[in-house]
Biopython code that builds the backbone (N, CA, C, O; Angstrom):
import numpy as np
from Bio.PDB.StructureBuilder import StructureBuilder

atoms = [
    (1, "MET", "N", (215.544, 19.058, 142.101)),
    (1, "MET", "CA", (216.610, 18.806, 143.044)),
    (1, "MET", "C", (217.929, 18.891, 142.279)),
    (1, "MET", "O", (218.080, 18.277, 141.222)),
    (2, "ASP", "N", (218.868, 19.640, 142.807)),
    (2, "ASP", "CA", (220.152, 19.816, 142.114)),
    (2, "ASP", "C", (221.115, 18.674, 142.449)),
    (2, "ASP", "O", (220.854, 17.863, 143.337)),
    (3, "ARG", "N", (222.199, 18.631, 141.741)),
    (3, "ARG", "CA", (223.168, 17.545, 141.877)),
    (3, "ARG", "C", (223.775, 17.479, 143.274)),
    (3, "ARG", "O", (223.981, 16.385, 143.800)),
    (4, "ALA", "N", (224.064, 18.628, 143.886)),
    (4, "ALA", "CA", (224.647, 18.641, 145.226)),
    (4, "ALA", "C", (223.692, 18.010, 146.231)),
    (4, "ALA", "O", (224.124, 17.255, 147.102)),
    (5, "ALA", "N", (222.410, 18.305, 146.122)),
    (5, "ALA", "CA", (221.428, 17.724, 147.035)),
    (5, "ALA", "C", (221.303, 16.220, 146.813)),
    (5, "ALA", "O", (221.121, 15.464, 147.768)),
    (6, "LEU", "N", (221.400, 15.784, 145.563)),
    (6, "LEU", "CA", (221.348, 14.347, 145.281)),
    (6, "LEU", "C", (222.554, 13.627, 145.871)),
    (6, "LEU", "O", (222.425, 12.500, 146.350)),
    (7, "ASN", "N", (223.699, 14.247, 145.845)),
    (7, "ASN", "CA", (224.911, 13.640, 146.405)),
    (7, "ASN", "C", (224.798, 13.476, 147.916)),
    (7, "ASN", "O", (225.447, 12.595, 148.480)),
    (8, "GLU", "N", (224.002, 14.288, 148.578)),
    (8, "GLU", "CA", (223.839, 14.219, 150.027)),
    (8, "GLU", "C", (222.884, 13.103, 150.455)),
    (8, "GLU", "O", (222.897, 12.707, 151.621)),
    (9, "LEU", "N", (222.064, 12.592, 149.551)),
    (9, "LEU", "CA", (221.076, 11.571, 149.908)),
    (9, "LEU", "C", (221.747, 10.225, 150.165)),
    (9, "LEU", "O", (222.759, 9.880, 149.556)),
    (10, "THR", "N", (221.146, 9.480, 151.090)),
    (10, "THR", "CA", (221.619, 8.122, 151.316)),
    (10, "THR", "C", (221.093, 7.235, 150.196)),
    (10, "THR", "O", (220.250, 7.652, 149.401)),
    (11, "LYS", "N", (221.600, 6.014, 150.144)),
    (11, "LYS", "CA", (221.186, 5.092, 149.090)),
    (11, "LYS", "C", (219.686, 4.821, 149.162)),
    (11, "LYS", "O", (219.017, 4.831, 148.130)),
    (12, "SER", "N", (219.147, 4.582, 150.345)),
    (12, "SER", "CA", (217.714, 4.287, 150.477)),
    (12, "SER", "C", (216.873, 5.515, 150.118)),
    (12, "SER", "O", (215.823, 5.374, 149.491)),
    (13, "ASN", "N", (217.315, 6.713, 150.505)),
    (13, "ASN", "CA", (216.585, 7.929, 150.148)),
    (13, "ASN", "C", (216.630, 8.167, 148.644)),
    (13, "ASN", "O", (215.657, 8.629, 148.049)),
    (14, "LEU", "N", (217.747, 7.854, 148.047)),
    (14, "LEU", "CA", (217.891, 8.017, 146.598)),
    (14, "LEU", "C", (216.955, 7.053, 145.862)),
    (14, "LEU", "O", (216.342, 7.418, 144.858)),
    (15, "ILE", "N", (216.852, 5.824, 146.368)),
    (15, "ILE", "CA", (215.955, 4.841, 145.762)),
    (15, "ILE", "C", (214.507, 5.314, 145.889)),
    (15, "ILE", "O", (213.745, 5.222, 144.926)),
    (16, "GLU", "N", (214.122, 5.812, 147.050)),
    (16, "GLU", "CA", (212.773, 6.339, 147.250)),
    (16, "GLU", "C", (212.494, 7.500, 146.301)),
    (16, "GLU", "O", (211.405, 7.603, 145.735)),
    (17, "PHE", "N", (213.484, 8.372, 146.132)),
    (17, "PHE", "CA", (213.338, 9.523, 145.232)),
    (17, "PHE", "C", (213.107, 9.057, 143.805)),
    (17, "PHE", "O", (212.229, 9.577, 143.117)),
    (18, "VAL", "N", (213.881, 8.086, 143.355)),
    (18, "VAL", "CA", (213.753, 7.581, 141.982)),
    (18, "VAL", "C", (212.405, 6.891, 141.785)),
    (18, "VAL", "O", (211.777, 7.060, 140.739)),
    (19, "LEU", "N", (211.952, 6.119, 142.768)),
    (19, "LEU", "CA", (210.659, 5.449, 142.658)),
    (19, "LEU", "C", (209.512, 6.456, 142.630)),
    (19, "LEU", "O", (208.547, 6.274, 141.889)),
    (20, "ALA", "N", (209.609, 7.509, 143.426)),
    (20, "ALA", "CA", (208.577, 8.556, 143.418)),
    (20, "ALA", "C", (208.560, 9.272, 142.075)),
    (20, "ALA", "O", (207.495, 9.585, 141.543)),
    (21, "LEU", "N", (209.735, 9.526, 141.535)),
    (21, "LEU", "CA", (209.849, 10.170, 140.229)),
    (21, "LEU", "C", (209.245, 9.290, 139.138)),
    (21, "LEU", "O", (208.554, 9.777, 138.242)),
    (22, "GLU", "N", (209.513, 7.996, 139.225)),
    (22, "GLU", "CA", (208.966, 7.057, 138.248)),
    (22, "GLU", "C", (207.441, 7.003, 138.335)),
    (22, "GLU", "O", (206.766, 6.945, 137.307)),
    (23, "ALA", "N", (206.897, 7.021, 139.541)),
    (23, "ALA", "CA", (205.447, 7.006, 139.717)),
    (23, "ALA", "C", (204.818, 8.266, 139.140)),
    (23, "ALA", "O", (203.767, 8.207, 138.502)),
    (24, "ARG", "N", (205.464, 9.405, 139.367)),
    (24, "ARG", "CA", (204.946, 10.663, 138.829)),
    (24, "ARG", "C", (204.954, 10.647, 137.302)),
    (24, "ARG", "O", (204.012, 11.108, 136.659)),
    (25, "HIS", "N", (206.028, 10.111, 136.737)),
    (25, "HIS", "CA", (206.118, 10.034, 135.277)),
    (25, "HIS", "C", (205.074, 9.080, 134.705)),
    (25, "HIS", "O", (204.539, 9.327, 133.624)),
    (26, "ALA", "N", (204.779, 7.999, 135.413)),
    (26, "ALA", "CA", (203.766, 7.052, 134.943)),
    (26, "ALA", "C", (202.397, 7.723, 134.899)),
    (26, "ALA", "O", (201.635, 7.513, 133.955)),
    (27, "VAL", "N", (202.079, 8.528, 135.911)),
    (27, "VAL", "CA", (200.797, 9.240, 135.936)),
    (27, "VAL", "C", (200.731, 10.244, 134.785)),
    (27, "VAL", "O", (199.705, 10.362, 134.116)),
    (28, "GLU", "N", (201.824, 10.961, 134.558)),
    (28, "GLU", "CA", (201.870, 11.936, 133.462)),
    (28, "GLU", "C", (201.728, 11.243, 132.112)),
    (28, "GLU", "O", (201.030, 11.742, 131.230)),
    (29, "MET", "N", (202.381, 10.100, 131.944)),
    (29, "MET", "CA", (202.294, 9.367, 130.677)),
    (29, "MET", "C", (200.870, 8.883, 130.425)),
    (29, "MET", "O", (200.391, 8.936, 129.292)),
    (30, "ALA", "N", (200.188, 8.411, 131.471)),
    (30, "ALA", "CA", (198.805, 7.954, 131.308)),
    (30, "ALA", "C", (197.910, 9.109, 130.883)),
    (30, "ALA", "O", (197.043, 8.944, 130.026)),
    (31, "ALA", "N", (198.120, 10.278, 131.482)),
    (31, "ALA", "CA", (197.317, 11.451, 131.121)),
    (31, "ALA", "C", (197.605, 11.866, 129.677)),
    (31, "ALA", "O", (196.684, 12.235, 128.948)),
    (32, "LEU", "N", (198.855, 11.810, 129.260)),
    (32, "LEU", "CA", (199.214, 12.180, 127.896)),
    (32, "LEU", "C", (198.651, 11.183, 126.882)),
    (32, "LEU", "O", (198.204, 11.576, 125.804)),
    (33, "ARG", "N", (198.674, 9.898, 127.227)),
    (33, "ARG", "CA", (198.095, 8.893, 126.317)),
    (33, "ARG", "C", (196.601, 9.118, 126.147)),
    (33, "ARG", "O", (196.068, 8.985, 125.045)),
    (34, "GLN", "N", (195.925, 9.460, 127.243)),
    (34, "GLN", "CA", (194.490, 9.727, 127.174)),
    (34, "GLN", "C", (194.218, 10.959, 126.311)),
    (34, "GLN", "O", (193.273, 10.969, 125.522)),
    (35, "ARG", "N", (195.035, 11.986, 126.457)),
    (35, "ARG", "CA", (194.868, 13.204, 125.654)),
    (35, "ARG", "C", (195.111, 12.917, 124.172)),
    (35, "ARG", "O", (194.381, 13.417, 123.316)),
    (36, "ILE", "N", (196.114, 12.128, 123.872)),
    (36, "ILE", "CA", (196.405, 11.766, 122.480)),
    (36, "ILE", "C", (195.228, 11.002, 121.880)),
    (36, "ILE", "O", (194.836, 11.257, 120.741)),
    (37, "ALA", "N", (194.667, 10.072, 122.639)),
    (37, "ALA", "CA", (193.522, 9.296, 122.137)),
    (37, "ALA", "C", (192.339, 10.214, 121.846)),
    (37, "ALA", "O", (191.668, 10.052, 120.827)),
    (38, "GLU", "N", (192.078, 11.167, 122.725)),
    (38, "GLU", "CA", (190.973, 12.101, 122.508)),
    (38, "GLU", "C", (191.231, 12.977, 121.282)),
    (38, "GLU", "O", (190.320, 13.209, 120.488)),
    (39, "LEU", "N", (192.456, 13.461, 121.120)),
    (39, "LEU", "CA", (192.777, 14.301, 119.955)),
    (39, "LEU", "C", (192.691, 13.505, 118.657)),
    (39, "LEU", "O", (192.221, 14.025, 117.645)),
    (40, "GLU", "N", (193.138, 12.252, 118.675)),
    (40, "GLU", "CA", (193.032, 11.422, 117.480)),
    (40, "GLU", "C", (191.571, 11.152, 117.136)),
    (40, "GLU", "O", (191.211, 11.096, 115.960)),
    (41, "ARG", "N", (190.724, 10.984, 118.157)),
    (41, "ARG", "CA", (189.294, 10.787, 117.914)),
    (41, "ARG", "C", (188.692, 12.033, 117.277)),
    (41, "ARG", "O", (187.887, 11.934, 116.351)),
    (42, "ARG", "N", (189.080, 13.205, 117.772)),
    (42, "ARG", "CA", (188.543, 14.456, 117.230)),
    (42, "ARG", "C", (188.979, 14.679, 115.788)),
    (42, "ARG", "O", (188.197, 15.169, 114.974)),
    (43, "VAL", "N", (190.218, 14.325, 115.466)),
    (43, "VAL", "CA", (190.719, 14.515, 114.102)),
    (43, "VAL", "C", (189.929, 13.657, 113.126)),
    (43, "VAL", "O", (189.734, 14.050, 111.976)),
    (44, "GLY", "N", (189.472, 12.491, 113.571)),
    (44, "GLY", "CA", (188.733, 11.587, 112.699)),
    (44, "GLY", "C", (187.294, 12.001, 112.454)),
    (44, "GLY", "O", (186.623, 11.395, 111.618)),
    (45, "LEU", "N", (186.796, 13.015, 113.156)),
    (45, "LEU", "CA", (185.413, 13.421, 112.973)),
    (45, "LEU", "C", (185.246, 14.293, 111.735)),
    (45, "LEU", "O", (186.089, 15.139, 111.440)),
    (46, "ASN", "N", (184.163, 14.080, 111.023)),
    (46, "ASN", "CA", (183.793, 14.937, 109.899)),
    (46, "ASN", "C", (182.274, 14.979, 109.828)),
    (46, "ASN", "O", (181.602, 14.420, 110.694)),
    (47, "SER", "N", (181.730, 15.622, 108.828)),
    (47, "SER", "CA", (180.277, 15.768, 108.752)),
    (47, "SER", "C", (179.578, 14.436, 108.497)),
    (47, "SER", "O", (178.380, 14.315, 108.754)),
    (48, "GLY", "N", (180.287, 13.455, 108.007)),
    (48, "GLY", "CA", (179.672, 12.166, 107.725)),
    (48, "GLY", "C", (179.507, 11.290, 108.946)),
    (48, "GLY", "O", (178.620, 10.436, 108.962)),
    (49, "ASN", "N", (180.331, 11.467, 109.978)),
    (49, "ASN", "CA", (180.239, 10.590, 111.137)),
    (49, "ASN", "C", (180.021, 11.367, 112.442)),
    (49, "ASN", "O", (180.290, 10.846, 113.524)),
    (50, "SER", "N", (179.541, 12.593, 112.344)),
    (50, "SER", "CA", (179.242, 13.386, 113.535)),
    (50, "SER", "C", (178.150, 14.389, 113.186)),
    (50, "SER", "O", (177.634, 14.395, 112.069)),
    (51, "GLY", "N", (177.811, 15.218, 114.128)),
    (51, "GLY", "CA", (176.774, 16.214, 113.900)),
    (51, "GLY", "C", (177.300, 17.515, 113.342)),
    (51, "GLY", "O", (176.593, 18.522, 113.329)),
    (52, "LYS", "N", (178.555, 17.500, 112.875)),
    (52, "LYS", "CA", (179.151, 18.718, 112.348)),
    (52, "LYS", "C", (178.575, 19.047, 110.971)),
    (52, "LYS", "O", (178.254, 18.140, 110.203)),
    (53, "PRO", "N", (178.441, 20.342, 110.651)),
    (53, "PRO", "CA", (177.962, 20.701, 109.312)),
    (53, "PRO", "C", (179.049, 20.455, 108.262)),
    (53, "PRO", "O", (180.233, 20.478, 108.595)),
    (54, "PRO", "N", (178.673, 20.222, 107.010)),
    (54, "PRO", "CA", (179.658, 19.965, 105.955)),
    (54, "PRO", "C", (180.646, 21.113, 105.769)),
    (54, "PRO", "O", (181.774, 20.892, 105.329)),
    (55, "SER", "N", (180.237, 22.327, 106.096)),
    (55, "SER", "CA", (181.149, 23.460, 105.913)),
    (55, "SER", "C", (182.336, 23.401, 106.869)),
    (55, "SER", "O", (183.336, 24.085, 106.653)),
    (56, "SER", "N", (182.237, 22.585, 107.932)),
    (56, "SER", "CA", (183.339, 22.494, 108.888)),
    (56, "SER", "C", (184.377, 21.463, 108.476)),
    (56, "SER", "O", (185.375, 21.285, 109.175)),
    (57, "ASN", "N", (184.164, 20.780, 107.356)),
    (57, "ASN", "CA", (185.123, 19.770, 106.908)),
    (57, "ASN", "C", (186.419, 20.373, 106.407)),
    (57, "ASN", "O", (187.430, 19.675, 106.328)),
    (58, "GLY", "N", (186.417, 21.638, 106.069)),
    (58, "GLY", "CA", (187.624, 22.254, 105.545)),
    (58, "GLY", "C", (187.780, 21.996, 104.061)),
    (58, "GLY", "O", (186.806, 21.708, 103.366)),
    (59, "LEU", "N", (188.993, 22.097, 103.585)),
    (59, "LEU", "CA", (189.248, 21.953, 102.151)),
    (59, "LEU", "C", (189.443, 20.506, 101.723)),
    (59, "LEU", "O", (189.457, 20.207, 100.529)),
    (60, "LYS", "N", (189.592, 19.626, 102.672)),
    (60, "LYS", "CA", (189.820, 18.225, 102.354)),
    (60, "LYS", "C", (188.505, 17.566, 101.950)),
    (60, "LYS", "O", (187.569, 17.521, 102.748)),
    (61, "LYS", "N", (188.423, 17.061, 100.742)),
    (61, "LYS", "CA", (187.217, 16.396, 100.265)),
    (61, "LYS", "C", (187.309, 14.910, 100.580)),
    (61, "LYS", "O", (188.397, 14.336, 100.549)),
    (62, "PRO", "N", (186.184, 14.285, 100.881)),
    (62, "PRO", "CA", (186.210, 12.845, 101.163)),
    (62, "PRO", "C", (186.543, 12.067, 99.890)),
    (62, "PRO", "O", (186.246, 12.507, 98.779)),
    (63, "LEU", "N", (187.160, 10.911, 100.073)),
    (63, "LEU", "CA", (187.509, 10.077, 98.929)),
    (63, "LEU", "C", (186.242, 9.537, 98.281)),
    (63, "LEU", "O", (185.306, 9.135, 98.972)),
    (64, "ARG", "N", (186.216, 9.528, 96.958)),
    (64, "ARG", "CA", (185.060, 9.017, 96.228)),
    (64, "ARG", "C", (185.286, 7.554, 95.922)),
    (64, "ARG", "O", (186.390, 7.139, 95.571)),
    (65, "THR", "N", (184.237, 6.788, 96.060)),
    (65, "THR", "CA", (184.340, 5.377, 95.703)),
    (65, "THR", "C", (184.121, 5.255, 94.205)),
    (65, "THR", "O", (183.410, 6.059, 93.602)),
    (66, "GLY", "N", (184.722, 4.271, 93.627)),
    (66, "GLY", "CA", (184.571, 4.060, 92.187)),
    (66, "GLY", "C", (183.208, 3.470, 91.864)),
    (66, "GLY", "O", (182.373, 3.302, 92.753)),
    (67, "ASN", "N", (182.989, 3.163, 90.626)),
    (67, "ASN", "CA", (181.736, 2.580, 90.181)),
    (67, "ASN", "C", (181.631, 1.166, 90.734)),
    (67, "ASN", "O", (182.513, 0.340, 90.501)),
    (68, "LEU", "N", (180.554, 0.884, 91.465)),
    (68, "LEU", "CA", (180.373, -0.426, 92.074)),
    (68, "LEU", "C", (179.608, -1.395, 91.170)),
    (68, "LEU", "O", (179.459, -2.567, 91.515)),
    (69, "ARG", "N", (179.122, -0.922, 90.019)),
    (69, "ARG", "CA", (178.363, -1.783, 89.117)),
    (69, "ARG", "C", (179.303, -2.669, 88.310)),
    (69, "ARG", "O", (180.353, -2.232, 87.840)),
    (70, "GLN", "N", (178.906, -3.901, 88.168)),
    (70, "GLN", "CA", (179.685, -4.843, 87.381)),
    (70, "GLN", "C", (179.185, -4.817, 85.933)),
    (70, "GLN", "O", (177.977, -4.724, 85.712)),
    (71, "PRO", "N", (180.076, -4.895, 84.947)),
    (71, "PRO", "CA", (179.619, -4.901, 83.558)),
    (71, "PRO", "C", (178.829, -6.185, 83.272)),
    (71, "PRO", "O", (179.188, -7.270, 83.728)),
    (72, "SER", "N", (177.730, -6.027, 82.494)),
    (72, "SER", "CA", (176.859, -7.182, 82.211)),
    (72, "SER", "C", (177.310, -7.973, 80.996)),
    (72, "SER", "O", (176.914, -9.125, 80.823)),
    (73, "GLY", "N", (178.120, -7.377, 80.169)),
    (73, "GLY", "CA", (178.568, -8.060, 78.966)),
    (73, "GLY", "C", (177.700, -7.731, 77.760)),
    (73, "GLY", "O", (178.089, -8.026, 76.630)),
    (74, "LYS", "N", (176.534, -7.127, 77.970)),
    (74, "LYS", "CA", (175.630, -6.756, 76.880)),
    (74, "LYS", "C", (176.119, -5.458, 76.252)),
    (74, "LYS", "O", (176.798, -4.659, 76.897)),
    (75, "GLN", "N", (175.766, -5.261, 74.990)),
    (75, "GLN", "CA", (176.105, -4.014, 74.351)),
    (75, "GLN", "C", (175.133, -2.942, 74.818)),
    (75, "GLN", "O", (173.994, -3.233, 75.180)),
    (76, "SER", "N", (175.591, -1.716, 74.804)),
    (76, "SER", "CA", (174.729, -0.629, 75.264)),
    (76, "SER", "C", (173.580, -0.410, 74.289)),
    (76, "SER", "O", (173.731, -0.595, 73.081)),
    (77, "GLY", "N", (172.434, -0.015, 74.824)),
    (77, "GLY", "CA", (171.269, 0.257, 74.022)),
    (77, "GLY", "C", (170.401, -0.967, 73.802)),
    (77, "GLY", "O", (169.352, -0.867, 73.164)),
    (78, "GLU", "N", (170.800, -2.090, 74.299)),
    (78, "GLU", "CA", (169.980, -3.303, 74.105)),
    (78, "GLU", "C", (169.362, -3.738, 75.393)),
    (78, "GLU", "O", (168.642, -4.735, 75.427)),
]
sb = StructureBuilder()
sb.init_structure("model")
sb.init_model(0)
sb.init_chain("A")
sb.init_seg("    ")
for serial, (resi, resn, name, xyz) in enumerate(atoms, 1):
    if name == "N":
        sb.init_residue(resn, " ", resi, " ")
    sb.init_atom(name, np.array(xyz, "f"), 0.0, 1.0, " ", f" {name:<3s}", serial, name[0])
structure = sb.get_structure()
Protein backbone atom coordinates (compact mmCIF):
# COMPACT_ATOMS: atom_id res chain seq x y z
CA MET A 1 0.00 0.00 0.00
CA ASP A 2 1.48 3.35 -0.99
CA ARG A 3 1.59 6.49 1.11
CA ALA A 4 -1.30 8.20 -0.71
CA ALA A 5 -3.59 5.24 0.00
CA LEU A 6 -2.54 5.24 3.66
CA ASN A 7 -3.39 8.94 3.93
CA GLU A 8 -6.93 8.17 2.70
CA LEU A 9 -7.62 5.61 5.46
CA THR A 10 -9.60 6.54 8.53
CA LYS A 11 -8.07 6.12 11.96
CA SER A 12 -9.95 2.87 12.65
CA ASN A 13 -9.04 1.45 9.22
CA LEU A 14 -5.42 2.40 9.77
CA ILE A 15 -5.43 0.64 13.15
CA GLU A 16 -6.93 -2.49 11.56
CA PHE A 17 -4.28 -2.36 8.82
CA VAL A 18 -1.45 -2.11 11.35
CA LEU A 19 -2.85 -4.96 13.47
CA ALA A 20 -3.21 -7.18 10.39
CA LEU A 21 0.35 -6.34 9.38
CA GLU A 22 1.58 -7.17 12.87
CA ALA A 23 -0.23 -10.52 12.81
CA ARG A 24 1.29 -11.37 9.44
CA HIS A 25 4.76 -10.50 10.70
CA ALA A 26 4.25 -12.64 13.81
CA VAL A 27 3.39 -15.66 11.63
CA GLU A 28 6.44 -15.03 9.43
CA MET A 29 8.70 -14.68 12.48
CA ALA A 30 7.44 -17.98 13.93
CA ALA A 31 8.14 -19.73 10.62
CA LEU A 32 11.63 -18.20 10.45
CA ARG A 33 12.42 -19.22 14.05
CA GLN A 34 11.36 -22.78 13.25
CA ARG A 35 13.55 -22.80 10.14
CA ILE A 36 16.54 -21.47 12.10
CA ALA A 37 16.08 -24.18 14.74
CA GLU A 38 15.99 -26.89 12.05
CA LEU A 39 19.10 -25.50 10.32
CA GLU A 40 20.99 -25.26 13.62
CA ARG A 41 20.04 -28.89 14.35
CA ARG A 42 21.34 -29.97 10.94
CA VAL A 43 24.63 -28.11 11.39
CA GLY A 44 25.22 -29.99 14.64
CA LEU A 45 24.96 -33.40 12.97
CA ASN A 46 28.07 -35.41 12.19
CA SER A 47 28.98 -39.07 11.80
CA GLY A 48 29.22 -39.50 15.56
CA ASN A 49 25.65 -38.50 16.39
CA SER A 50 23.74 -39.47 13.23
CA GLY A 51 23.67 -42.09 10.52
CA LYS A 52 25.92 -40.07 8.25
CA PRO A 53 29.14 -41.68 6.99
CA PRO A 54 32.45 -40.25 8.29
CA SER A 55 33.33 -39.04 4.80
CA SER A 56 30.48 -36.51 5.03
CA ASN A 57 32.07 -34.72 7.99
CA GLY A 58 34.15 -32.55 5.70
CA LEU A 59 37.57 -31.24 6.59
CA LYS A 60 36.71 -30.37 10.16
CA LYS A 61 38.12 -33.02 12.51
CA PRO A 62 36.45 -33.67 15.86
CA LEU A 63 38.23 -32.39 18.95
CA ARG A 64 40.39 -34.99 20.66
CA THR A 65 40.12 -35.49 24.36
CA GLY A 66 43.32 -35.49 26.34
CA ASN A 67 44.69 -38.39 28.34
CA LEU A 68 42.11 -39.34 30.98
CA ARG A 69 44.52 -41.51 33.01
CA GLN A 70 45.76 -40.14 36.28
CA PRO A 71 49.47 -40.56 37.10
CA SER A 72 50.05 -43.26 39.75
CA GLY A 73 53.23 -41.80 41.17
CA LYS A 74 55.20 -45.01 40.47
CA GLN A 75 58.25 -44.98 38.27
CA SER A 76 57.87 -46.51 34.85
CA GLY A 77 58.88 -50.12 34.42
CA GLU A 78 57.97 -51.13 37.95
